C-alpha positions in Angstrom: 39.6 200.2 -120.3 37.9 200.7 -117.2 38.6 203.6 -115.0 38.6 203.5 -111.4 38.0 206.4 -109.3 38.7 206.9 -105.8 37.3 209.1 -103.4 39.0 210.3 -100.7 37.6 210.1 -97.2 38.2 212.8 -94.3 39.8 211.6 -91.4 38.2 212.4 -88.0 39.9 215.0 -85.8 40.7 212.3 -83.1 42.4 209.8 -85.4 45.4 207.7 -84.6 47.9 210.1 -86.2 46.9 213.0 -84.0 46.8 211.0 -80.9 50.0 209.5 -81.1 52.0 212.7 -80.1 49.8 213.2 -77.0 50.0 209.4 -76.1 53.7 209.5 -76.4 54.0 212.8 -74.2 51.9 210.9 -71.5 54.2 207.9 -71.6 57.4 210.1 -71.7 56.0 212.0 -68.3 55.3 208.5 -66.6 58.7 207.1 -67.6 60.3 210.2 -66.2 58.5 210.1 -63.0 59.4 206.5 -62.7 63.0 207.1 -63.5 62.8 210.1 -60.7 61.2 208.1 -58.2 63.9 205.0 -58.7 66.7 207.7 -58.6 65.5 209.1 -55.4 65.3 205.6 -53.7 68.8 204.6 -54.9 69.9 208.0 -53.7 68.6 207.5 -50.1 69.7 203.8 -50.1 73.2 204.9 -51.2 73.4 207.3 -48.6 72.1 204.9 -45.9 74.7 202.2 -46.9 77.6 204.9 -46.8 76.6 206.0 -43.5 76.3 202.3 -42.4 79.8 201.6 -43.7 81.2 204.6 -42.5 79.9 203.9 -38.9 81.3 200.2 -39.2 84.8 201.4 -40.1 84.6 203.7 -37.1 83.6 200.8 -34.7 86.5 198.8 -36.3 89.0 201.1 -35.9 87.9 202.0 -32.2 88.1 198.1 -31.7 91.3 197.8 -33.0 92.5 200.7 -30.8 91.2 198.7 -27.8 92.6 195.6 -28.9 96.1 197.0 -29.2 96.1 198.8 -25.7 95.1 195.4 -24.4 98.0 193.8 -26.3 100.5 196.4 -24.9 99.0 196.0 -21.6 99.8 192.2 -21.8 103.4 192.9 -23.1 104.1 195.0 -20.2 102.9 192.7 -17.8 104.7 189.9 -19.1 107.9 192.0 -19.3 107.5 192.6 -15.5 107.1 188.9 -14.9 110.2 188.1 -16.9 112.1 190.9 -15.3 111.1 189.7 -11.6 112.0 186.1 -12.7 115.2 187.2 -13.8 115.8 189.0 -10.5 115.0 186.2 -8.6 117.4 183.8 -10.7 120.2 186.1 -9.3 119.4 184.9 -5.8 119.5 181.1 -6.6 121.9 179.5 -4.3 121.4 175.8 -5.5 120.1 173.8 -8.7 117.3 172.4 -6.7 116.3 176.1 -5.8 116.8 177.1 -9.6 114.4 174.1 -10.5 111.7 175.0 -8.2 111.8 178.8 -9.2 111.8 177.7 -13.0 108.8 175.3 -12.5 106.7 177.9 -10.3 107.6 180.6 -13.3 106.6 178.2 -16.0 103.4 177.5 -14.4 102.4 181.0 -13.6 103.2 182.0 -17.3 101.3 179.3 -18.6 98.2 180.3 -16.4 99.1 184.2 -17.3 99.2 183.7 -20.7 96.1 181.3 -21.0 94.0 184.2 -19.2 95.3 186.7 -21.7 94.5 184.8 -24.6 90.8 184.2 -23.4 90.6 188.1 -22.7 92.0 188.7 -26.3 89.5 186.4 -27.8 86.5 187.6 -25.8 87.7 191.2 -26.9 88.2 190.2 -30.7 84.7 188.6 -30.8 83.3 191.7 -29.0 84.9 194.1 -31.8 84.0 191.7 -34.5 80.1 191.8 -33.5 80.1 195.6 -32.8 81.4 195.9 -36.2 79.4 193.4 -38.3 75.9 193.4 -36.6 75.2 196.9 -37.9 76.1 195.7 -41.2 73.9 192.6 -40.9 71.0 194.8 -39.9 71.6 197.2 -42.7 71.7 194.5 -45.2 68.5 192.7 -43.8 67.0 196.1 -44.0 68.0 196.8 -47.6 66.8 193.5 -48.6 63.5 193.8 -46.7 62.8 197.1 -48.9 63.8 195.5 -52.1 61.5 192.5 -52.0 
């Protein structure tokens, strides 16, 4: 029977076993720094998005208020026109006078309603643009930073 003897070799002071905790520590610090940086960027982006949405909502509310005021103004105008027409009808003496008055009123009413519709459409477009353009610019800016 042959006997084999093993001799122990000594490890150098900088072996993989002693370097491993140090390397892990360095990697952990780097990961923590990257995480902190990502958190700060996301926090800033979130604050910016919140501010952008808040401003857009405020613009939308202001625009809706202006639009509603315009609707009320038109309703008041239309009521006055209808009331004036009713008063004029009280003075009608003949069917031909009635037909002339009704035709004139209908023509004026179509003109007024057409103009009011144009104003409301323009106002609606203005409010929509004022509300969405800042959002569009903010999203474009955000995607520009992300790329």
